[in-house]
C-alpha positions in Angstrom: -55.9 -22.8 10.7 -57.3 -25.5 8.4 -55.4 -27.5 5.9 -55.5 -25.4 2.9 -53.9 -22.3 4.8 -51.4 -24.5 6.5 -50.6 -25.4 2.5 -50.7 -22.2 1.3 -48.3 -20.9 4.2 -45.9 -23.6 3.3 -45.8 -23.0 -0.5 -45.0 -19.2 0.1 -42.4 -19.9 2.9 -40.6 -22.2 0.2 -40.9 -19.6 -2.8 -39.9 -17.1 -0.8 -36.5 -18.5 0.0 -35.7 -20.3 -3.3 -31.9 -20.4 -3.4 -32.1 -22.1 0.0 -35.1 -24.6 -0.8 -32.9 -25.7 -3.9 -29.8 -26.2 -2.0 -31.7 -28.3 0.7 -33.4 -30.3 -2.2 -30.0 -30.9 -3.8 -29.2 -33.8 -1.4 -32.4 -35.4 -1.5 -32.5 -35.6 -5.1 -29.0 -37.1 -5.2 -29.8 -39.7 -2.7 -33.4 -40.6 -4.5 -32.3 -40.3 -8.0 -29.2 -42.6 -7.1 -31.7 -45.0 -5.0 -33.9 -45.3 -8.2 -31.4 -45.7 -10.9 -30.0 -48.4 -9.1 -33.4 -50.4 -8.1 -34.4 -49.8 -11.6 -31.4 -51.5 -13.2 -31.8 -54.3 -10.5 -35.3 -55.0 -10.9 -34.7 -55.0 -14.6 -32.0 -57.7 -14.3 -34.1 -59.5 -12.3 -36.9 -59.8 -14.7 -34.4 -60.5 -17.6 -32.8 -63.5 -15.5 -36.3 -64.9 -14.8 -37.4 -64.7 -18.2 -33.9 -66.0 -20.1 -31.1 -66.9 -17.8 -33.1 -69.5 -15.8 -34.5 -71.7 -18.8 -35.6 -74.9 -16.7 -39.4 -75.5 -16.9 -41.1 -76.0 -13.7 -41.7 -79.6 -14.2 -38.1 -80.2 -15.5 -34.4 -80.4 -13.5 -31.0 -81.3 -14.7 -28.4 -83.5 -13.4 -25.0 -82.0 -13.7 -21.4 -82.7 -12.8 -21.0 -78.7 -12.1 -23.0 -76.6 -9.7 -25.7 -73.9 -11.1 -23.7 -71.5 -8.5 -20.2 -70.7 -9.9 -19.8 -67.9 -7.4 -18.4 -70.5 -5.2 -15.1 -71.1 -6.5 -14.2 -73.8 -4.0 -17.3 -75.7 -4.9 -16.5 -75.5 -8.4 -12.9 -76.7 -8.4 -14.3 -79.7 -5.9 -16.9 -80.4 -8.7 -14.5 -80.5 -11.5 -12.7 -83.2 -10.1 -15.7 -85.4 -10.0 -16.2 -88.5 -12.5 -18.0 -87.2 -15.5 -21.4 -87.7 -16.0 -21.4 -89.4 -19.3 -23.9 -91.0 -22.1 -24.4 -94.4 -20.2 -25.4 -92.4 -17.4 -28.2 -91.1 -19.3 -29.3 -94.3 -20.8 -29.4 -95.8 -17.3 -31.5 -93.1 -16.2 -34.1 -92.9 -19.1 -34.8 -96.5 -19.0 -35.0 -97.2 -15.1 -36.5 -93.7 -14.0 -40.1 -94.9 -13.4 -41.6 -91.4 -12.5 -40.0 -89.6 -15.5 -42.3 -88.8 -18.1 -39.3 -87.7 -20.2 -35.4 -87.9 -20.0 -33.1 -86.3 -22.2 -29.4 -85.1 -22.2 -27.1 -82.4 -23.8 -23.3 -82.0 -24.6 -21.4 -78.9 -25.9 -18.4 -78.2 -27.8 -17.2 -75.4 -29.8 -15.7 -75.0 -33.1 -15.8 -73.4 -36.8 -18.4 -73.9 -39.3 -17.9 -73.6 -42.8 -20.2 -73.6 -46.1 -19.0 -72.4 -49.6 -15.8 -70.8 -48.5 -17.6 -68.8 -45.8 -16.0 -69.8 -42.2 -17.9 -68.6 -39.1 -16.1 -67.8 -35.7 -16.4 -69.9 -32.5 -20.0 -71.3 -32.5 -21.6 -73.5 -29.9 -22.1 -77.0 -31.1 -24.9 -78.5 -29.0 -25.7 -82.3 -29.0 -29.2 -82.8 -28.2 -31.0 -86.1 -27.6 -34.3 -85.9 -29.6 -36.4 -85.9 -26.4 -34.9 -82.6 -25.6 -37.2 -81.0 -28.3 -40.3 -81.4 -25.8 -38.2 -81.0 -22.5 -36.2 -77.6 -24.0 -39.4 -76.6 -26.2 -37.3 -75.7 -29.1 -38.9 -73.3 -31.3 -38.1 -74.3 -34.7 -38.9 -71.5 -37.1 -38.4 -73.2 -40.1 -37.9 -77.1 -41.3 -38.2 -79.6 -38.5 -36.4 -81.3 -35.5 -34.7 -84.7 -36.0 -36.7 -87.9 -34.9 -35.4 -90.6 -32.3 -34.6 -93.0 -35.3 -32.2 -90.2 -37.1 -30.6 -90.0 -33.4 -30.1 -93.8 -33.2 -28.7 -94.0 -37.2 -26.0 -91.2 -36.0 -27.6 -89.2 -39.1 -25.7 -86.4 -39.9 -28.3 -83.7 -39.7 -28.6 -80.4 -37.6 -30.4 -77.5 -37.0 -29.1 -73.8 -36.9 -29.3 -71.0 -34.9 -30.6 -67.4 -36.2 -27.0 -66.1 -36.2 -25.5 -68.8 -38.1 -28.4 -68.6 -40.7 -27.4 -64.7 -41.1 -23.8 -65.6 -41.3 -24.1 -67.9 -43.9 -27.2 -67.5 -45.6 -27.5 -63.7 -45.9 -29.5 -63.9 -49.3 -31.5 -67.0 -48.3 -34.6 -67.9 -50.6 -38.0 -69.2 -49.2 -36.1 -72.6 -48.6 -33.5 -70.4 -46.2 -30.5 -72.7 -44.7 -32.8 -76.2 -45.5 -30.7 -78.6 -47.2 -27.3 -77.0 -46.9 -24.3 -79.0 -46.3 -22.3 -77.4 -43.8 -18.6 -78.5 -42.7 -18.8 -78.9 -38.9 -15.2 -79.6 -37.9 -14.5 -81.7 -40.9 -17.8 -83.7 -41.0 -20.6 -82.9 -43.3 -23.9 -81.9 -41.8 -27.3 -81.4 -43.5 -29.3 -78.6 -42.4 -33.2 -79.7 -41.6 -34.3 -76.7 -39.1 -33.5 -73.2 -38.3 -34.2 -72.0 -34.6 -36.3 -68.8 -33.6 -34.1 -65.9 -33.0 -33.9 -65.7 -29.0 -31.9 -62.5 -28.9 -29.0 -61.4 -26.7 -28.3 -61.9 -22.8 -26.5 -59.1 -21.3 -24.9 -57.9 -24.9 -23.9 -61.6 -25.6 -25.9 -63.2 -28.5 -27.7 -66.5 -27.6 -28.4 -67.6 -31.5 -24.7 -68.5 -32.6 -25.2 -72.1 -32.1 -26.1 -75.5 -34.2 -28.0 -78.5 -32.8 -27.1 -82.0 -33.7 -27.9 -85.5 -32.4 -26.5 -86.2 -29.3 -25.0 -89.7 -30.8 -23.9 -88.0 -33.4 -21.7 -85.3 -31.7 -20.2 -88.3 -29.4 -19.6 -90.5 -32.1 -17.7 -87.9 -34.3 -16.3 -85.6 -31.3 -15.6 -87.8 -28.7 -17.7 -90.7 -26.9 -16.1 -89.9 -23.5 -17.6 -86.1 -23.6 -19.7 -85.2 -20.4 -23.4 -84.8 -20.7 -25.8 -82.9 -18.6 -29.3 -85.2 -17.9 -32.5 -83.6 -18.1 -35.5 -85.0 -16.3 -38.9 -84.5 -16.8 -41.5 -85.5 -14.1 -44.9 -87.1 -14.7 -48.0 -85.1 -14.3 -49.3 -84.7 -10.9 -46.2 -86.2 -9.1 -44.1 -84.1 -6.4 -41.0 -83.2 -7.8 -38.8 -84.4 -4.5 -40.1 -87.6 -5.2 -38.6 -88.0 -8.9 -35.5 -86.3 -7.6 -34.8 -88.8 -5.1 -35.1 -91.7 -7.4 -33.1 -90.0 -9.8 -30.4 -89.4 -6.9 -30.7 -93.0 -5.9 -29.9 -94.3 -9.4 -26.9 -91.9 -9.7 -25.6 -92.9 -6.4 -25.8 -96.7 -7.1 -24.1 -95.9 -10.4 -21.2 -94.2 -8.9 -21.2 -96.8 -6.1 -21.5 -94.1 -3.4 -21.6 -95.2 0.4 -24.4 -94.0 2.4 -22.3 -91.4 4.4 -20.4 -90.1 1.2 -21.7 -87.1 -0.5 -23.5 -86.9 -3.9 -20.7 -86.4 -6.6 -23.2 -84.7 -8.8 -25.5 -81.7 -8.6 -29.4 -82.0 -9.4 -30.8 -78.3 -10.3 -34.3 -77.2 -10.3 -36.0 -74.5 -11.7 -36.5 -73.3 -8.0 -33.0 -73.8 -7.0 -31.6 -72.0 -10.0 -33.6 -69.1 -9.2 -32.8 -69.1 -5.6 -29.3 -68.5 -6.7 -29.8 -65.7 -8.6 -32.5 -64.0 -6.2 -29.6 -64.3 -3.6 -27.4 -62.3 -5.4 -29.9 -59.8 -6.4 -30.5 -59.5 -2.7 -26.8 -58.7 -2.3 -27.1 -55.7 -4.8 -30.1 -54.6 -3.1 -28.4 -54.2 0.2 -25.3 -52.4 -1.6 -28.2 -50.2 -3.5 -29.6 -49.1 0.2 -26.6 -48.8 2.0 -24.9 -46.2 -0.6 -28.3 -44.4 -1.2 -28.9 -44.5 2.7 -26.0 -42.7 3.0 -26.9 -40.1 0.6 -30.1 -39.5 2.0 -28.9 -39.4 5.6 -26.7 -36.4 4.4 -29.7 -34.9 2.3 -31.8 -35.2 5.5 -29.1 -33.9 7.6 -29.3 -31.0 5.3 -32.6 -30.2 5.1 -33.0 -30.2 8.9 -30.3 -27.5 9.0 -32.1 -25.4 6.7 -35.1 -25.8 8.7 -33.6 -24.6 11.7 -32.7 -21.8 10.1 -36.0 -20.8 9.0 -37.3 -21.3 12.4 -34.8 -19.1 13.7 -35.3 -16.4 11.2 -39.5 -16.8 11.7 -39.1 -16.6 15.2 -41.0 -13.3 15.5 -43.8 -14.6 13.1 -44.0 -17.5 15.1 -44.7 -15.4 18.2 -47.2 -13.3 16.6 -49.1 -16.3 15.0 -49.5 -17.8 18.6 -50.4 -14.2 19.9 -53.5 -14.4 17.6 -54.5 -17.6 18.8 -52.3 -20.3 16.8 -52.0 -23.4 18.7 -48.7 -25.5 18.9 -50.1 -27.9 16.8 -50.6 -25.4 14.1 -47.0 -24.2 14.1 -45.9 -27.9 13.9 -48.0 -28.9 11.3 -46.8 -25.6 9.1 -43.2 -26.4 9.5 -43.8 -30.2 9.0 -45.8 -29.5 5.8 -42.9 -27.1 4.8 -40.3 -29.7 5.0 -42.5 -32.5 3.3 -43.4 -30.6 0.5 -39.4 -29.9 0.3 -38.6 -33.4 0.2 -41.7 -34.5 -2.1 -40.7 -32.2 -4.7 -37.1 -33.3 -4.2 -38.1 -36.6 -4.6 -40.2 -36.3 -8.0 -37.1 -34.5 -9.4 -34.8 -37.3 -7.9 -36.9 -40.1 -9.2 -37.5 -38.5 -12.7 -33.7 -38.1 -12.7 -32.9 -41.6 -11.4 -35.6 -43.0 -14.0 -33.9 -41.6 -16.9 -30.2 -42.2 -16.0 -31.3 -46.0 -15.5 -32.7 -45.8 -19.1 -29.8 -43.9 -20.6 -27.6 -46.7 -19.1 -29.6 -49.3 -20.5 -29.4 -47.8 -23.9 -25.7 -47.7 -24.0 -25.2 -50.8 -22.2 -26.7 -54.4 -22.0 -27.9 -53.7 -18.5 -31.9 -53.5 -18.9 -34.1 -51.2 -16.5 -37.4 -51.7 -15.3 -40.1 -49.0 -15.6 -42.4 -50.7 -13.2 -44.7 -48.1 -11.3 -43.3 -49.9 -8.2 -39.7 -48.2 -8.9 -41.1 -44.6 -8.7 -43.4 -45.4 -5.7 -40.1 -46.4 -3.9 -38.9 -42.6 -4.6 -41.9 -41.1 -3.0 -42.3 -43.1 -0.2 -38.3 -42.7 0.6 -38.6 -38.9 -0.1 -41.6 -38.5 2.3 -40.1 -40.6 5.0 -37.0 -38.3 5.0 -39.2 -35.4 5.0 -41.1 -36.4 8.0 -38.0 -37.4 10.1 -36.1 -34.2 8.8 -38.6 -31.9 9.9 -39.8 -33.3 13.2 -37.3 -31.8 15.3 -37.2 -28.1 13.5 -41.0 -28.3 13.8 -41.2 -29.6 17.3 -38.7 -26.7 18.2 -40.9 -24.1 16.8 -44.0 -25.1 18.2 -42.4 -25.0 21.6 -41.5 -21.5 21.2 -43.1 -19.4 24.0 -45.1 -16.6 22.4 -43.7 -13.9 24.5 -40.1 -14.7 24.1 -40.7 -15.3 20.4 -42.1 -11.7 20.2 -39.1 -10.3 21.7 -36.6 -12.0 19.4 -34.8 -9.7 17.4 
């Protein structure tokens, strides 16, 4: 039997028992669709996190009192009891770090903003040093960022996020919000710029903020506010050596003995991404366990259906062998039927899974991936399940003695 004849016989056998084939495919469809949907959502979330949540540039690291990993509650509670990183620490690192190209700092508070009787809801008030314009690469859509001279003078200037501009200045002219005097927690602040829209992160807007000079925020709302330090290394240097220099300076300022652990965290783009990859890896493990159970049940169903097919076609097998069919031909015929059955189920399952993932992404903030890899996983899994499920029935059919098969009633 040539390959075309084997494929034709497999197709005719499946079409002759449409209901049985459909029931056998049902388990494969459910398992593959669940796997594809979960993988599409995880891939989408992973890309989303890489692009938006992990915002540190490769040449930038931050020194923070709190860890980047908020999943370890014990570590978070321990860190919250440490001495805060303050503005003086930022100045010390800025003045003494020889391997740093630029050093910046940030401190955040929340509050309401007023303008001509309009009052916003809770808004993030970000205090940034002037150097953070280059470190964070703030995208100013309109106006300008403040200068170091304005920061030193504690100038009452600010930049607004896209949501604040939309809320307070819905009928903005060509100047937009530039020049408006906002009331920020009872203090006047003149708008000198507007930041480009950043979009939402898992359904939460990233544009409800204003930016003010760090020195202005500390002078007006509390000089002892905790700050986060951002260090940008010089070009061509190894980041580990820059991190070691900053760590040594921070340990000296905190008077830590050599045997004592750091009472601060140094977070790089790689370490931040590693945390999220660990979380994503856990999601993948759960996805494969859930889908594996469904596919195992589906594969056992396919095996049972194929065993029934072998029993019903025993005389046909005997007749084929009597006219010259080899064991290999019979084995390939039943194995082809099983793989074709699972592949068709895999196509339907992959389509259903991708559709389900995109429906979820439409009605929830969860993003979904449309990468070809996701579809390839569906096809590959269904092929493997078909091969494993069909080996035993096909082997049993191939080993039937021709004489006994012809006598089977």
